[in-house]
Structure formats: structure tokens, C-alpha cells
C-alpha positions in Angstrom: 98.6 1.9 64.9 97.9 -1.6 63.7 97.1 -1.8 60.1 94.8 -4.6 59.0 95.6 -6.5 55.7 93.2 -5.9 53.0 93.8 -9.2 51.1 91.0 -11.1 52.7 88.6 -8.4 51.8 90.0 -8.3 48.4 89.7 -12.0 48.2 86.2 -11.9 49.3 85.4 -9.1 47.0 87.2 -11.1 44.2 85.2 -14.1 45.2 82.0 -12.1 45.0 83.1 -10.7 41.7 83.9 -14.1 40.5 80.6 -15.3 41.8 78.8 -12.6 40.0 80.6 -13.4 36.8 79.7 -17.0 37.3 76.1 -16.1 37.9 76.1 -14.0 34.8 77.6 -16.8 32.8 74.9 -19.2 34.2 72.2 -16.8 33.4 73.6 -16.3 29.9 73.7 -20.0 29.4 70.3 -20.5 30.6 69.1 -17.7 28.3 70.9 -19.5 25.4 69.2 -22.7 26.4 65.8 -21.0 26.5 66.4 -19.3 23.1 67.7 -22.6 21.7 64.8 -24.5 23.2 62.4 -22.0 21.6 64.1 -22.2 18.3 64.2 -26.0 18.4 60.5 -26.2 19.4 59.5 -23.9 16.5 61.4 -26.0 14.0 59.9 -29.3 15.2 56.4 -27.8 15.1 56.9 -26.7 11.4 57.9 -30.2 10.3 54.9 -31.6 12.0 52.6 -29.2 10.3 54.2 -29.8 6.9 54.0 -33.6 7.4 50.3 -33.2 8.3 49.6 -31.1 5.2 51.5 -33.6 3.1 49.3 -36.4 4.5 46.2 -34.4 3.9 47.2 -33.8 0.4 48.0 -37.5 -0.2 44.6 -38.3 1.2 43.0 -35.9 -1.2 45.0 -37.4 -4.1 43.9 -40.9 -3.1 40.2 -39.8 -2.8 37.9 -41.4 -5.5 36.9 -39.4 -8.5 33.7 -37.4 -8.2 32.9 -38.0 -11.8 30.0 -40.4 -12.6 29.8 -42.2 -15.9 26.5 -43.5 -17.1 25.9 -45.7 -20.2 22.5 -46.4 -21.7 21.5 -49.0 -22.4 22.4 -50.8 -19.2 25.1 -53.5 -19.0 24.0 -56.8 -20.5 21.0 -55.4 -22.2 19.5 -57.4 -25.1 17.3 -56.6 -28.0 18.6 -52.9 -28.1 17.3 -50.6 -30.8 19.9 -49.9 -33.5 19.2 -46.1 -33.6 18.8 -43.7 -30.7 19.4 -46.1 -27.8 23.1 -45.7 -27.1 24.2 -42.6 -25.1 27.1 -42.1 -22.7 27.0 -39.2 -20.1 29.1 -37.8 -17.3 28.0 -36.0 -14.1 30.3 -34.0 -11.8 33.0 -34.2 -14.6 33.6 -34.4 -18.3 34.1 -37.3 -20.6 37.7 -37.7 -21.7 37.4 -40.9 -23.8 34.6 -43.1 -25.2 35.3 -46.2 -27.2 32.6 -48.4 -28.7 33.6 -51.6 -30.6 31.6 -54.5 -32.1 32.3 -58.1 -31.8 34.9 -58.0 -34.7 36.8 -55.1 -33.2 35.3 -52.5 -35.5 34.9 -49.0 -33.9 31.8 -47.0 -33.8 32.2 -43.4 -34.7 30.7 -40.9 -32.3 30.3 -37.2 -31.5 31.1 -35.6 -28.1 29.0 -32.7 -27.0 30.8 -29.3 -26.8 30.7 -29.3 -22.9 32.0 -32.9 -22.8 29.0 -34.1 -20.9 27.7 -36.6 -23.4 28.6 -38.8 -26.3 26.4 -40.5 -29.0 27.1 -42.5 -32.2 26.9 -40.5 -35.4 25.0 -43.3 -37.2 23.0 -46.4 -36.6 24.3 -49.6 -35.1 24.2 -53.1 -36.8 21.5 -55.5 -35.9 22.1 -58.7 -33.9 25.5 -57.4 -32.8 27.2 -57.3 -29.4 29.0 -54.0 -28.6 31.4 -53.2 -25.8 31.6 -49.7 -24.3 34.6 -48.2 -22.5 34.1 -44.7 -21.1 36.3 -42.4 -19.0 35.5 -39.2 -17.3 37.5 -36.7 -15.2 36.4 -34.6 -12.3 37.5 -31.0 -11.5 40.7 -32.4 -9.7 41.6 -34.4 -12.8 40.8 -37.8 -11.2 39.5 -40.4 -13.6 36.4 -42.6 -13.3 35.8 -45.4 -15.9 33.0 -47.6 -16.9 32.8 -50.8 -19.1 29.6 -52.2 -20.3 28.3 -54.4 -23.1 24.9 -54.9 -24.8 23.4 -56.6 -27.9 21.2 -55.1 -30.6 17.9 -56.6 -31.6 17.5 -59.5 -34.1 15.0 -58.2 -36.8 12.0 -60.3 -37.6 11.5 -58.4 -40.9 14.2 -57.2 -43.2 14.8 -55.4 -46.5 17.7 -55.2 -49.0 18.6 -53.1 -52.0 19.2 -54.8 -55.3 21.9 -52.6 -57.0 23.1 -51.9 -60.5 25.7 -51.9 -62.1 27.6 -54.9 -61.0 30.7 -54.8 -58.9 33.8 -54.6 -61.0 32.1 -53.8 -64.2 33.0 -51.2 -66.9 30.1 -49.1 -68.0 29.1 -46.2 -70.3 29.0 -42.6 -69.2 25.3 -42.6 -68.7 25.1 -45.3 -66.1 23.5 -44.2 -62.8 23.8 -46.1 -59.5 20.3 -47.5 -59.1 18.9 -49.3 -55.9 15.7 -51.2 -55.9 14.5 -52.0 -52.4 12.6 -55.2 -51.6 10.2 -53.3 -49.3 8.7 -49.9 -49.6 10.7 -47.4 -47.6 8.8 -44.9 -45.2 12.0 -43.4 -43.7 14.0 -42.4 -46.8 16.3 -40.2 -44.7 17.5 -43.0 -42.6 18.1 -45.2 -45.6 19.8 -42.6 -47.6 22.1 -41.8 -44.6 23.3 -45.4 -44.8 24.3 -45.1 -48.5 27.3 -43.3 -49.9 28.3 -42.9 -53.5 31.7 -41.3 -54.2 33.7 -40.8 -57.5 37.3 -40.5 -58.3 38.0 -37.9 -59.8 35.6 -36.3 -57.4 32.4 -34.9 -58.6 29.1 -34.2 -56.6 26.7 -37.1 -56.8 23.1 -36.8 -55.6 20.3 -39.3 -55.0 16.7 -39.1 -56.1 13.8 -41.3 -55.0 11.3 -42.7 -57.5 8.4 -43.8 -55.4 9.3 -45.4 -52.1 11.3 -48.4 -53.3 13.8 -47.0 -55.8 16.8 -44.7 -55.2 19.1 -43.5 -58.1 22.4 -41.6 -57.9 24.0 -39.6 -60.6 26.2 -36.4 -61.2 24.8 -33.4 -62.9 26.3 -34.3 -66.2 27.4 -37.6 -67.7 30.4 -39.3 -65.9 33.8 -38.5 -67.3 35.6 -41.5 -69.0 37.9 -43.2 -66.6 35.9 -42.3 -63.4 35.9 -44.9 -60.7 32.6 -44.9 -58.8 32.2 -46.6 -55.4 28.9 -47.5 -53.7 29.0 -48.1 -49.9 26.0 -49.7 -48.4 25.7 -49.5 -44.6 22.1 -50.6 -44.2 22.5 -53.3 -41.6 20.3 -52.1 -38.7 18.7 -49.2 -40.6 14.9 -49.1 -39.8 13.5 -48.3 -43.3 9.9 -48.7 -42.2 8.4 -49.5 -38.8 9.8 -52.9 -37.6 11.6 -53.6 -41.0 15.5 -53.4 -40.9 18.1 -53.4 -43.5 20.6 -56.2 -43.6 23.3 -55.2 -46.1 26.8 -54.0 -45.5 28.7 -54.1 -48.7 31.0 -52.0 -50.9 31.0 -52.2 -54.7 32.7 -50.3 -57.4 32.6 -49.9 -61.1 34.6 -48.0 -63.8 33.4 -45.6 -66.4 34.8 -46.6 -69.8 34.9 -44.5 -73.0 32.1 -42.1 -73.8 29.6 -43.3 -76.4 26.5 -41.3 -77.2 24.3 -42.4 -80.2 21.6 -40.1 -81.5 18.6 -41.5 -83.3 16.8 -39.1 -85.6 13.4 -40.6 -86.0 12.4 -38.3 -88.7 15.7 -38.9 -90.7 15.6 -42.5 -89.8 19.3 -42.6 -88.9 21.4 -43.3 -85.8 24.8 -41.5 -85.5 27.2 -43.2 -83.1 29.7 -40.8 -81.5 32.6 -42.1 -79.4 34.9 -39.7 -77.4 33.6 -36.9 -79.6 34.3 -38.7 -83.0 31.6 -40.1 -85.3 32.1 -43.8 -85.7 29.2 -44.6 -88.1 25.8 -43.4 -89.1 23.4 -46.3 -89.4 20.0 -46.6 -91.2 17.2 -47.4 -88.7 13.5 -47.9 -88.4 11.7 -46.3 -85.5 8.1 -46.5 -84.2 5.3 -46.5 -86.7 2.9 -43.4 -86.5 0.5 -45.4 -84.2 3.2 -46.7 -82.0 5.9 -44.0 -82.0 9.2 -44.1 -80.1 9.8 -42.0 -77.0 12.1 -39.0 -77.3 14.8 -38.3 -74.8 18.0 -39.7 -73.3 18.0 -43.4 -72.7 20.6 -45.7 -71.1 21.3 -49.2 -72.3 20.5 -51.3 -69.2 20.6 -54.9 -70.6 22.1 -56.7 -73.5 20.8 -60.0 -75.1 22.3 -61.6 -78.1 19.0 -63.3 -78.7 15.8 -62.8 -76.8 12.1 -63.3 -77.0 9.8 -60.2 -77.5 6.0 -60.7 -76.8 3.7 -57.8 -77.3 1.4 -59.1 -74.5 4.0 -58.2 -71.9 4.1 -54.5 -72.9 0.4 -53.9 -73.6 0.2 -54.8 -77.2 -2.0 -57.9 -76.9 -1.1 -60.6 -79.4 0.2 -58.3 -82.1 3.6 -60.0 -82.1 5.5 -62.7 -80.4 9.1 -63.2 -81.8 11.1 -65.8 -80.0 14.5 -65.0 -81.4 15.0 -61.2 -81.6 18.7 -60.7 -82.3 21.2 -58.2 -80.7 18.7 -56.6 -78.3 19.6 -53.8 -75.9 17.0 -52.5 -73.4 16.4 -48.8 -73.2 13.3 -48.7 -71.0 11.4 -50.7 -68.5 8.2 -50.4 -70.6 9.9 -52.4 -73.5 11.8 -49.9 -75.7 14.9 -51.6 -77.2 17.5 -51.1 -79.8 17.6 -54.5 -81.6 18.2 -56.4 -84.7 15.4 -56.9 -87.2 15.5 -59.8 -89.7 11.8 -59.9 -90.7 11.7 -56.5 -92.4 13.1 -55.9 -95.8 16.5 -54.4 -95.9 15.2 -51.4 -97.8 12.9 -50.6 -94.9 15.9 -49.3 -92.7 16.5 -45.6 -93.4 13.2 -45.2 -95.3 10.2 -46.1 -93.1 9.2 -46.3 -89.5 7.4 -49.5 -88.9 8.2 -50.7 -85.3 6.1 -50.9 -82.2 8.3 -48.2 -80.5 11.7 -49.8 -80.7 14.7 -48.8 -82.8 15.4 -51.4 -85.4 18.6 -52.2 -87.2 19.1 -54.6 -90.1 20.1 -58.1 -89.0 19.9 -61.8 -89.8 18.1 -64.5 -88.0 20.2 -66.1 -85.4 22.5 -63.1 -84.9 25.3 -65.0 -86.8 26.5 -62.2 -89.2 28.9 -59.8 -87.6 28.8 -57.5 -90.6 25.2 -56.4 -90.1 24.5 -53.0 -88.6 22.7 -54.6 -85.6 25.7 -56.9 -84.9 28.2 -54.0 -85.2 26.3 -51.7 -82.9 25.8 -54.6 -80.3 29.5 -55.4 -80.4 30.4 -51.8 -80.0 28.1 -51.0 -77.1 28.3 -51.5 -73.4 25.9 -51.2 -70.5 25.6 -47.6 -69.6 26.0 -46.2 -73.1 23.5 -43.4 -74.0 21.0 -43.4 -76.9 19.3 -40.2 -77.6 16.0 -40.2 -79.6 14.8 -37.0 -81.2 12.3 -35.8 -83.8 9.8 -38.5 -82.9 6.1 -37.8 -82.7 5.9 -39.0 -79.1 6.5 -37.4 -75.7 9.7 -37.5 -73.7 10.3 -40.7 -71.8 9.7 -40.5 -68.0 13.0 -40.4 -66.0 11.9 -43.5 -63.9 11.1 -45.6 -67.1 14.5 -47.3 -67.1 17.8 -45.8 -66.0 16.7 -42.5 -67.6 17.1 -39.9 -64.9 19.0 -37.7 -67.2 15.7 -36.5 -68.5 15.0 -34.8 -65.2 16.5 -31.3 -64.8 19.2 -31.1 -62.1 17.3 -28.6 -60.1 14.4 -31.0 -59.8 16.7 -34.0 -59.2 18.2 -32.6 -56.1 15.1 -31.4 -54.4 
């Protein structure tokens, strides 16, 4: 029996097995390639999407702000009103910064609304002045929008000013108010008063009171304390005090309160007691108003001093009763003509014994004001503007607070109304 070799079959079988293993290896490699290709494809797609998203985000960041800034008056406007005309607003966003400056670089104070949608100045603008506005707003995404404009306020055809007392840098008595006399009658006192500030150091409340429509006085409740520094700030440039009439002052003045001196005239006893810083300096014999021309009662402030002056009865309603061209050591107490002054024409014995004047308080003196030893000369030399003279026990009424610088005769409750 012939036996056939099995090696060929085995070889073929081995070859088939090897082929199968090769096929499996190829299939596995193909699968790996497919898997690798899928993985690689997914990674490439993610990068593209991220890049697109980043590009979209950049485009959003580079988009213009949605906020819109509006400034009224318009850019380049001329003849703009000094009050109520300037306003900055923002739409689709909120204001983040508003700066308004004048031609000298001075900043205008303003007030932002609670929601950040608008801004307005807190007080009037100056007349005939160019202002620059820089405003910035942000939208919901934080993107900024800015606007820069300029405008010029009106040039007034009619103006007013306030004549003030006391003088800048002066030293005055404890009774001195701050008094402003306006050149035109004021019909908007609130606007004018808002442009005036009176402060004191040490601090004390100071309130203003109008006498008519052309005078405004300021004082504390009690006399100033010695050593107080008082500052008056006038910011009236551009204030419309009456229709078509604008203020033109921007000024700061200050004065110092000196020692306290209050002199009390007793018209019945015919004496004047001079008290400085709580101590009696002298008691002087005087002559007050005669029974038919009595002296006002009340607190009066020395507002003017003249070493020699003329007194004519015709100027204060007395006709031709007197005209004395050289009255010595005269100090004004009222607008209506009440003075403390020297008297050389009455006998020396008159003082302290009789009231013979036309309403003034008289002190013994010599003609020409040349003797420093007389009571009138002594009182003149020891008095300053703003010192207080109180008259009591006269057969006359109390002086009106607007008659001179005599607002102390008005109760504080009435003064501050």
C-alpha cells in the first residue's frame, strides 16, 4: 500500500492558515485605520468649531456699542441759556462719565440720575462762556460710546450786581451782618440766593433774609463770636435775577470779627456804658433825642465812620432846622439819619442832664475834632464798623430791622422764614 506524504497538504493548510492570519491582520489594520480616521476626523472638526466660535466672539467684541449719548444743547450752539439748558442722556446703556469744563478749565459740578440715564449741572452756568462736554456711556456688554461737544452761553444785554458790605479783608464788630444791595429789583430770589454762600469759621449757621426785592442780609442767630472769619462767595455770573436780567459777579470776599463791643445808651439816664469783651470800659454822659424828636430804641450797628461830616436836616425830613457843616466824630446807626456823634455847639453841662438832639446820640466834643481827650473822640477812636449800640428807655418805637444794618431787631424765627 502506497502511502501518500502529508506535507503538501500540511503546507497548503499551513499556507491557508497563514493566509487567514494575514487576512485577520489586514482586517485589524483596516479597523485600526478606520478607528484612527474617525478619531482624527472628530478632533479636526472640534478645532474648527472652536475656531469658529472664537471668531464669532471676536466679532461680537469688535461690534460697536449699542449705547447712544445725547447732549443738549447741540454741538456748536450759541446763545445758550445759563440755566436749564444743559442735559446729557444715554439710551440703550448708562452714563459712566460726564465732564463739563469752561474755557479756563474749570469743572462744572453735576448730578447723575439714580439709573445712570441722565446728568445735569447742579447750578447755573456762567454767561458768555464756552463749555466743552465729554460724555461716555456703556451698553449691556460693557462696550463704551463717547461724545464730545461744545457750546457757548448767551451774552446778556441787561445785568445786575450786588454791592456788598463789609469790605474784603476788614476787621469788624460782632454785630456786622453781610449785606448785599442789588442794582436791580430781583424777581427770582431763590435763584439769586442759590448763587450766594456765607460761611463762618468756627462754623455757625448763617441765614439770609430779604428786605424788599433788592436787599439781602445774612447773619447768625446771635452776634458773631470774636475771632470768627466770615467768607462771602458770590457766584452770580449767569444767574437770571429777573426776566432777561443776569448777574455778572463771581467773587469771594472775607472779613474777620474783632473784639466784642456793645455800648448801651440809656436815654432816660442820659448815659452810654461801653462794654468790651464783658468788661465795662467807660460810662459816658450823653444827650439823646428831645421829646419831639426822640431816639429810636433797639440794637443798632455802626455802619459808617466820619471824623468830620456835614449834617443837613433837609436830608432826613427836618426841613431847614439845622445844617451843620463840620459835625465831628460821627458814626452812622441808621439809614434814616441816626448817628452817634460829637457835639460842640451844646454846653458841656447838657450832656448827662438833658435830651436836646434831633434823634441822634450826642457826646461832648470840640469843633474840628482835634481834642482826643473829649468823650466823642475817645468813643470814636475805640469803635469800629460793626460795633453794636443799644438804645433803651427812649420814648420812641423800636427801630425797623431794615433801617440800617439792624436786622438784630427781628426775631430769629421771623428772620429765617
